[in-house]
TORMI-716544 format. One record per residue (C-alpha): chain; x negated, y, z. Coordinates in pm, 1 decimal. Each point is the difference from the previous one (the first is absolute). Layout:
// TORMI-716544
<site 'A'; <X; Y; Z>>,
...
This chain:
// TORMI-716544
<site 'A'; <2147.5; 6439.8; -3553.1>>,
<site 'A'; <377.1; -40.8; 15.8>>,
<site 'A'; <-21.3; -268.5; -265.7>>,
<site 'A'; <-259.4; -190.5; 200.5>>,
<site 'A'; <223.1; 16.5; 308.4>>,
<site 'A'; <297.5; -128.8; -197.3>>,
<site 'A'; <-197.7; -291.8; -143.4>>,
<site 'A'; <-131.4; -83.5; 346.9>>,
<site 'A'; <352.2; 7.8; 142.3>>,
<site 'A'; <125.7; -236.5; -272.0>>,
<site 'A'; <-289.9; -238.4; 65.5>>,
<site 'A'; <67.2; -2.3; 375.5>>,
<site 'A'; <371.4; -59.9; -60.1>>,
<site 'A'; <-78.4; -292.9; -228.7>>,
<site 'A'; <-219.4; -152.4; 269.1>>,
<site 'A'; <248.5; 53.8; 281.6>>,
<site 'A'; <308.9; -87.0; -204.8>>,
<site 'A'; <-118.3; -233.2; -280.0>>,
<site 'A'; <351.6; -95.1; -107.4>>,
<site 'A'; <67.9; 362.9; -79.0>>,
<site 'A'; <-281.6; 2.0; -255.1>>,
<site 'A'; <200.7; -218.2; -242.7>>,
<site 'A'; <346.5; -145.4; -39.2>>,
<site 'A'; <33.5; -363.4; 105.0>>,
<site 'A'; <210.0; -217.8; -231.3>>,
<site 'A'; <166.7; -290.5; 180.2>>,
<site 'A'; <73.6; -295.1; -229.5>>,
<site 'A'; <279.4; -227.8; 120.9>>,
<site 'A'; <-86.9; -364.2; -73.4>>,
<site 'A'; <234.4; -298.7; 23.1>>,
<site 'A'; <-87.5; -369.7; 12.7>>,
<site 'A'; <228.8; -301.8; 31.1>>,
<site 'A'; <-254.4; -198.1; 203.0>>,
<site 'A'; <-89.3; 49.5; 364.7>>,
<site 'A'; <-338.4; 139.0; 94.1>>,
<site 'A'; <-211.2; -305.4; 76.2>>,
<site 'A'; <-87.2; -197.2; -312.7>>,
<site 'A'; <-317.7; 46.4; -203.2>>,
<site 'A'; <157.8; 227.8; -259.2>>,
<site 'A'; <182.5; 231.3; 237.8>>,
<site 'A'; <-300.9; 18.4; 231.6>>,
<site 'A'; <-227.0; 82.4; -292.4>>,
<site 'A'; <223.8; 285.6; -112.0>>,
<site 'A'; <40.2; 134.0; 352.1>>,
<site 'A'; <-360.6; -42.8; 113.2>>,
<site 'A'; <-194.2; 56.6; -323.6>>,
<site 'A'; <192.3; 168.4; -281.0>>,
<site 'A'; <208.4; 253.1; 193.5>>,
<site 'A'; <-297.9; 128.6; 205.3>>,
<site 'A'; <-197.8; 23.6; -325.4>>,
<site 'A'; <272.4; 222.5; -145.8>>,
<site 'A'; <-21.7; 238.0; 297.2>>,
<site 'A'; <-379.2; -4.3; -12.5>>,
<site 'A'; <-28.8; 63.8; -374.1>>,
<site 'A'; <258.5; 280.3; 14.1>>,
<site 'A'; <-175.8; 155.6; 302.4>>,
<site 'A'; <322.2; -31.8; 196.1>>,
<site 'A'; <223.4; 165.7; -259.0>>,
<site 'A'; <190.4; -327.8; -55.1>>,
<site 'A'; <146.5; -197.4; 288.9>>,
<site 'A'; <177.9; -334.4; -44.3>>,
<site 'A'; <299.9; -65.6; 223.4>>,
<site 'A'; <66.9; -376.5; -28.5>>,
<site 'A'; <331.0; -170.7; 71.0>>,
<site 'A'; <-28.2; -379.5; 25.1>>,
<site 'A'; <225.0; -303.8; 9.8>>,
<site 'A'; <268.8; 132.1; -234.0>>,
<site 'A'; <77.3; 301.4; 216.2>>,
<site 'A'; <69.1; 219.6; -304.5>>,
<site 'A'; <48.4; -252.0; -279.4>>,
<site 'A'; <22.7; -371.2; -71.0>>,
<site 'A'; <-241.4; -173.9; -235.1>>,
<site 'A'; <259.6; -28.2; -275.4>>,
<site 'A'; <93.2; 370.6; 24.6>>,
<site 'A'; <-352.1; 141.2; 29.4>>,
<site 'A'; <-29.0; 101.5; -364.6>>,
<site 'A'; <331.6; 185.1; 5.3>>,
<site 'A'; <-87.4; 162.2; 333.2>>,
<site 'A'; <-332.7; 143.3; -110.1>>,
<site 'A'; <126.6; 87.3; -349.3>>,
<site 'A'; <271.9; 213.7; 158.0>>,
<site 'A'; <-242.3; 151.2; 253.2>>,
<site 'A'; <267.5; 107.3; 248.0>>,
<site 'A'; <-106.8; -206.9; 301.0>>,
<site 'A'; <-353.2; -104.0; -98.4>>,
<site 'A'; <-278.7; 146.9; -212.3>>,
<site 'A'; <-194.8; -323.1; -31.6>>,
<site 'A'; <81.4; -370.0; 30.6>>,
<site 'A'; <-134.8; -346.4; -61.9>>,
<site 'A'; <173.2; -126.5; -313.8>>,
<site 'A'; <-1.9; -371.2; -85.5>>,
<site 'A'; <62.1; -29.4; -377.7>>,
<site 'A'; <152.0; -347.5; 41.5>>,
<site 'A'; <286.3; 157.8; 195.7>>,
<site 'A'; <71.4; 250.1; -280.0>>,
<site 'A'; <-24.5; -218.0; -309.3>>,
<site 'A'; <261.4; 190.9; -198.8>>,
<site 'A'; <-175.5; 335.9; 53.9>>,
<site 'A'; <-354.7; -140.8; -31.3>>,
<site 'A'; <20.6; -285.5; -253.2>>,
<site 'A'; <-360.4; 22.7; -121.8>>,
<site 'A'; <-128.1; -26.9; 356.5>>,
<site 'A'; <140.5; -353.6; 13.2>>,
<site 'A'; <-285.7; -107.1; -228.6>>,
<site 'A'; <-243.3; -3.9; 292.3>>,
<site 'A'; <155.2; -313.1; 152.9>>,
<site 'A'; <6.4; -194.3; -327.9>>,
<site 'A'; <-345.2; -154.5; 47.2>>,
<site 'A'; <-58.8; -312.6; 211.9>>,
<site 'A'; <-373.6; 63.4; 40.3>>,
<site 'A'; <-189.4; 325.4; 52.9>>,
<site 'A'; <-258.6; 198.3; 199.3>>,
<site 'A'; <3.7; 63.0; 374.6>>,
<site 'A'; <-128.6; 254.7; 251.7>>,
<site 'A'; <-228.0; 263.8; -158.6>>,
<site 'A'; <53.6; -139.4; -350.3>>,
<site 'A'; <377.3; 16.6; 45.6>>,
<site 'A'; <-20.2; 362.8; 113.4>>,
<site 'A'; <-218.3; 78.6; -302.8>>,
<site 'A'; <244.2; -179.6; -232.8>>,
<site 'A'; <298.0; 210.3; 102.7>>,
<site 'A'; <-196.8; 324.0; -7.3>>,
<site 'A'; <-120.2; -79.4; -350.6>>,
<site 'A'; <349.8; -89.3; -123.0>>,
<site 'A'; <150.5; 326.8; 124.3>>,
<site 'A'; <-288.4; 191.5; -154.2>>,
<site 'A'; <-5.8; -171.5; -339.0>>,
<site 'A'; <366.6; -84.9; -63.0>>,
<site 'A'; <197.9; 326.9; -2.6>>,
<site 'A'; <334.1; -180.3; -26.3>>,
<site 'A'; <-7.0; -73.3; 374.2>>,
<site 'A'; <-52.6; 362.6; 100.5>>,
<site 'A'; <270.5; 101.8; -248.0>>,
<site 'A'; <243.6; -251.3; 148.2>>,
<site 'A'; <-55.2; 143.4; 347.2>>,
<site 'A'; <41.6; 356.3; -122.8>>,
<site 'A'; <331.8; -93.9; -159.0>>,
<site 'A'; <104.1; -117.7; 345.5>>,
<site 'A'; <-106.6; 342.8; 137.4>>,
<site 'A'; <-291.8; -129.4; 206.6>>,
<site 'A'; <-378.6; 34.0; -14.7>>,
<site 'A'; <-235.3; -278.1; 118.0>>,
<site 'A'; <-232.9; 116.9; 276.8>>,
<site 'A'; <-154.0; -326.8; 122.5>>,
<site 'A'; <18.0; -359.9; -123.1>>,
<site 'A'; <14.6; -248.2; 284.9>>,
<site 'A'; <-7.7; -365.6; -100.0>>,
<site 'A'; <101.1; -333.7; 148.0>>,
<site 'A'; <-155.7; -333.2; 88.0>>,
<site 'A'; <-13.5; -312.3; -219.0>>,
<site 'A'; <292.8; -239.1; -12.0>>,
<site 'A'; <-18.7; -320.8; 204.8>>,
<site 'A'; <191.5; -326.0; 0.5>>,
<site 'A'; <140.3; -93.9; 341.8>>,
<site 'A'; <114.5; -364.0; -19.3>>,
<site 'A'; <157.4; -254.0; 233.9>>,
<site 'A'; <-209.4; -274.1; -163.9>>,
<site 'A'; <-358.9; -14.5; -114.8>>,
<site 'A'; <-49.0; 100.7; -363.2>>,
<site 'A'; <-274.3; -197.9; -169.2>>,
<site 'A'; <-0.8; 205.0; -321.8>>,
<site 'A'; <134.4; 351.4; -39.0>>,
<site 'A'; <87.3; -52.4; -365.0>>,
<site 'A'; <218.8; -300.2; 85.1>>,
<site 'A'; <306.2; 126.0; 183.6>>,
<site 'A'; <248.4; -219.4; -183.4>>,
<site 'A'; <327.7; -75.0; 179.3>>,
<site 'A'; <-71.3; 242.5; 282.9>>,
<site 'A'; <217.2; 295.2; 106.7>>,
<site 'A'; <-148.6; 342.9; 70.5>>,
<site 'A'; <138.4; 327.3; 123.5>>,
<site 'A'; <-140.2; 307.7; -174.1>>,
<site 'A'; <129.1; 353.9; -40.4>>,
<site 'A'; <-173.4; 74.3; -332.3>>,
<site 'A'; <174.8; -72.4; -329.0>>,
<site 'A'; <-344.3; -54.6; -153.9>>,
<site 'A'; <-87.0; -265.2; 257.6>>,
<site 'A'; <334.2; -169.8; -52.8>>,
<site 'A'; <-91.8; -56.1; -364.6>>,
<site 'A'; <-353.6; -107.1; 95.1>>,
<site 'A'; <141.8; -264.1; 234.4>>,
<site 'A'; <249.0; -127.3; -259.8>>,
<site 'A'; <-275.6; -36.0; -257.9>>,
<site 'A'; <-208.1; -192.2; 253.6>>,
<site 'A'; <289.4; -242.1; 53.9>>,
<site 'A'; <121.4; 136.1; 333.1>>,
<site 'A'; <339.6; 141.2; 96.0>>,
<site 'A'; <8.1; 367.2; 104.2>>,
<site 'A'; <252.5; 84.7; 270.7>>,
<site 'A'; <147.4; 346.5; 53.4>>,
<site 'A'; <69.7; 51.8; 367.8>>,
<site 'A'; <18.1; 314.9; 214.2>>,
<site 'A'; <-276.3; 32.1; 255.5>>,
<site 'A'; <109.4; -100.6; 349.8>>,
<site 'A'; <51.5; -295.8; 230.4>>,
<site 'A'; <156.3; -191.6; -288.7>>,
<site 'A'; <-341.2; -47.1; -159.1>>,
<site 'A'; <-147.2; -161.1; 309.9>>,
<site 'A'; <303.7; -228.0; 27.0>>,
<site 'A'; <-32.0; -94.1; -367.5>>,
<site 'A'; <-366.0; -87.9; 52.5>>,
<site 'A'; <91.3; -209.7; 303.0>>,
<site 'A'; <283.4; -196.1; -164.3>>,
<site 'A'; <-173.2; -57.3; -334.2>>,
<site 'A'; <205.3; 237.2; -215.1>>,
<site 'A'; <-325.5; 183.0; -61.1>>,
<site 'A'; <-345.9; -149.5; -46.2>>,
<site 'A'; <-174.7; 330.0; 31.9>>,
<site 'A'; <-16.5; 375.3; -33.1>>,
<site 'A'; <-202.7; 189.6; -259.6>>,
<site 'A'; <-79.7; 335.2; 159.6>>,
<site 'A'; <-285.5; 243.6; 56.8>>,
<site 'A'; <-243.2; -117.0; 266.6>>,
<site 'A'; <58.2; 284.3; 243.8>>,
<site 'A'; <379.9; -31.3; -6.1>>,
<site 'A'; <-24.0; -374.6; 56.4>>,
<site 'A'; <-238.7; 60.1; 287.1>>,
<site 'A'; <200.9; 279.8; 163.9>>,
<site 'A'; <328.6; -190.0; -36.4>>,
<site 'A'; <-168.8; -317.5; 134.1>>,
<site 'A'; <107.6; -212.3; -294.9>>,
<site 'A'; <-297.9; -225.1; 70.0>>,
<site 'A'; <177.1; -128.8; 311.3>>,
<site 'A'; <276.1; -155.6; -212.9>>,
<site 'A'; <-216.9; -63.5; -306.4>>,
<site 'A'; <-348.6; -66.5; 138.8>>,
<site 'A'; <-172.5; -105.2; -324.2>>,
<site 'A'; <-132.7; 319.5; -155.4>>,
<site 'A'; <-168.9; 35.3; -337.4>>,
<site 'A'; <-185.5; 325.7; -43.4>>,
<site 'A'; <-252.1; 169.8; -226.6>>,
<site 'A'; <-98.5; 360.6; -69.6>>,
<site 'A'; <59.9; -86.0; -366.5>>,
<site 'A'; <369.6; -78.8; 50.2>>,
<site 'A'; <124.9; 332.4; -128.4>>,
<site 'A'; <313.1; 164.1; 132.9>>,
<site 'A'; <-27.0; 342.5; -161.8>>,
<site 'A'; <197.6; 172.2; 273.3>>,
<site 'A'; <-31.2; 377.9; -9.6>>,
<site 'A'; <86.6; 244.6; 276.6>>,
<site 'A'; <0.4; 341.7; -165.4>>,
<site 'A'; <-34.6; 296.6; 230.3>>,
<site 'A'; <196.1; 243.8; -215.1>>,
<site 'A'; <89.5; 367.5; 39.1>>,
<site 'A'; <305.2; 188.3; -115.9>>,
<site 'A'; <-98.3; 173.7; -325.5>>,
<site 'A'; <127.2; 341.8; 106.2>>,
<site 'A'; <-194.2; -26.3; 325.8>>,
<site 'A'; <-312.2; -92.8; -197.4>>,
<site 'A'; <45.4; 286.9; -245.1>>,
<site 'A'; <39.7; 248.8; 284.7>>,
<site 'A'; <-334.3; -97.2; 153.5>>,
<site 'A'; <-298.0; 218.0; -78.8>>,
<site 'A'; <-268.4; -130.6; -232.8>>,
<site 'A'; <-232.0; -31.2; 299.9>>,
<site 'A'; <248.7; -214.5; 192.1>>,
<site 'A'; <65.2; -229.4; -296.4>>,
<site 'A'; <-375.0; -46.7; -33.2>>,
<site 'A'; <-21.5; -69.5; 374.0>>,
<site 'A'; <256.3; -280.8; -36.2>>,
<site 'A'; <-198.7; -151.2; -285.6>>,
<site 'A'; <-323.3; 13.9; 201.2>>,
<site 'A'; <173.1; -158.9; 299.3>>,
<site 'A'; <123.2; -284.7; -220.0>>,
<site 'A'; <-343.2; -51.4; -157.7>>,
<site 'A'; <-174.4; -20.7; 337.3>>,
<site 'A'; <265.4; -236.5; 137.9>>,
<site 'A'; <-27.6; -239.7; -294.9>>,
<site 'A'; <-365.0; -59.8; 90.9>>,
<site 'A'; <95.1; -181.3; 321.5>>,
<site 'A'; <338.1; -153.4; -92.0>>,
<site 'A'; <-129.9; -315.8; -170.8>>,
<site 'A'; <-241.1; -88.2; 278.9>>,
<site 'A'; <262.9; 46.7; 269.2>>,
<site 'A'; <247.3; -217.1; -191.4>>,
<site 'A'; <-259.0; -275.5; -35.7>>,
<site 'A'; <-85.0; 1.8; 370.0>>,
<site 'A'; <364.3; 3.7; 109.0>>,
<site 'A'; <76.8; -293.7; -227.2>>,
<site 'A'; <-282.5; -203.1; 154.1>>,
<site 'A'; <140.9; 81.1; 344.1>>,
<site 'A'; <345.4; -117.6; -104.5>>,
<site 'A'; <-139.9; -328.5; -130.5>>,
<site 'A'; <-197.4; -52.9; 319.7>>,
<site 'A'; <306.4; 68.1; 215.8>>,
<site 'A'; <218.0; -241.7; -198.9>>,
<site 'A'; <-261.0; -272.3; 39.6>>,
<site 'A'; <-18.2; 60.6; 374.6>>,
<site 'A'; <377.8; -38.3; 12.6>>,
<site 'A'; <-18.9; -341.9; -164.3>>,
<site 'A'; <53.3; 79.3; -367.8>>,
<site 'A'; <-188.6; -204.3; -257.7>>,
<site 'A'; <-140.3; 274.3; -221.8>>,
<site 'A'; <-169.6; -109.9; -321.1>>,
<site 'A'; <-193.8; 231.3; -230.5>>,
<site 'A'; <99.5; -85.7; -355.1>>,
<site 'A'; <-294.5; -68.8; -230.0>>,
<site 'A'; <-56.4; 211.6; -312.2>>,
<site 'A'; <54.3; -294.6; -234.9>>,
<site 'A'; <330.0; -72.4; 170.6>>,
<site 'A'; <99.5; 365.5; -36.4>>,
<site 'A'; <-56.9; -16.4; -374.5>>,
<site 'A'; <220.4; -309.9; -28.4>>,
<site 'A'; <275.9; 178.7; 191.3>>,
<site 'A'; <-34.5; 299.7; -231.4>>,
<site 'A'; <42.8; -229.0; -300.5>>,
<site 'A'; <297.1; -180.3; 157.4>>,
<site 'A'; <190.8; 325.8; 51.1>>,
<site 'A'; <-3.1; 80.7; -375.0>>,
<site 'A'; <1.1; 361.7; 109.0>>,
<site 'A'; <-69.6; 133.2; -350.8>>,
<site 'A'; <331.8; -148.8; -115.7>>,
<site 'A'; <173.8; 156.2; 299.3>>,
<site 'A'; <-155.4; 337.0; -78.5>>,
<site 'A'; <100.0; -25.8; -367.5>>,
<site 'A'; <359.7; -72.7; 99.7>>,
<site 'A'; <2.2; 297.3; 234.7>>,
<site 'A'; <-139.9; 232.0; -268.4>>,
<site 'A'; <269.3; -111.3; -244.8>>,
<site 'A'; <268.4; 65.6; 260.2>>,
<site 'A'; <-134.4; 349.0; 74.7>>,
<site 'A'; <-22.4; 85.8; -368.7>>,
<site 'A'; <365.5; -97.3; -38.7>>,
<site 'A'; <73.3; 265.9; 263.7>>,
<site 'A'; <-186.6; 263.7; -197.8>>,
<site 'A'; <-325.3; -10.1; 197.4>>,
<site 'A'; <-216.5; -11.0; -311.3>>,
<site 'A'; <-330.9; 51.6; 183.9>>,
<site 'A'; <37.8; -324.0; 198.7>>,
<site 'A'; <-207.2; -203.9; -246.5>>,
<site 'A'; <-294.2; 239.6; -40.6>>,
<site 'A'; <-14.0; 67.6; 374.5>>,
<site 'A'; <6.1; -372.6; 80.1>>,
<site 'A'; <-282.7; -56.4; -249.0>>,
<site 'A'; <-215.3; 278.2; 144.9>>,
<site 'A'; <54.0; -111.3; 360.9>>,
<site 'A'; <-89.7; -354.8; -104.4>>,
<site 'A'; <-326.9; 125.1; -149.8>>,
<site 'A'; <-88.5; 189.1; 318.7>>,
<site 'A'; <93.2; -304.6; 208.4>>,
<site 'A'; <-234.4; -224.7; -198.9>>,
<site 'A'; <-282.7; 247.5; 43.2>>,
<site 'A'; <68.1; 34.7; 374.8>>,
<site 'A'; <-4.7; -366.5; 99.1>>,
């Protein structure tokens, strides 16, 4: 009878004081972007609630936005150390020396979009162990793979053919795209983002900007360069890894690690569709604001792909990495290329 009373008392306590029934683990998350864009909203409104739901409240995400705890270029070091944040969004492009193999993703001029893009990255991380190993060497564990929008060409003048950019000057931040532009006969320009770009577009020092659609839209590049070429096929390969400090991950219970995996799996199901819809909204808004947005035809995309000579660029990159002792660069590039061909 005493045992029954004790069990009843524990049950009542759990109902009245649910937080006392289990320990709540608060995960500190840092992001360099403000809460408002598609990606940050998706994490805040979809993925983070899914984590709490799947863990039955045992895991709680405490987000810090807009570089409050770390800048974009320091995110990897911040989460790897784990002193001020347990989890962060890590952009591999900003940590090229620590994550050299991750640079492969941006080496393709054409690729899948929306759901197919989400599936591509999930397959790569599942089938190519070198990527997981590279992250572990950096003392982080991938928890969720957020992806970016296609690249777009924002020009001050109408472009009749995408594959014919000869004698034009373009600002791009990607070293891959710089080589693509050179091979297509254009001149890549390295220029920090700021008012100087808009001035360069206005005075003719720049003919256009090669940038992901959402950044161009949010930064209103279409006001200075109103001729916009766009296609879901124009691959950017931008990855936003939601990564956790390895020690924090290891300290989680098996149940909580499984809860994080389930939360990611359920979130992936809606990510592609939301990205597609948001992109259509961005295009519609730019048109309403006077931009001349043209959807690039598939045949034109293939000509651009050929003009970039991207395989030569990739081969040069592999040779450079091998000279640095990164012997797996070639095999990993080959395997990613195979997955890319099967995903398009």
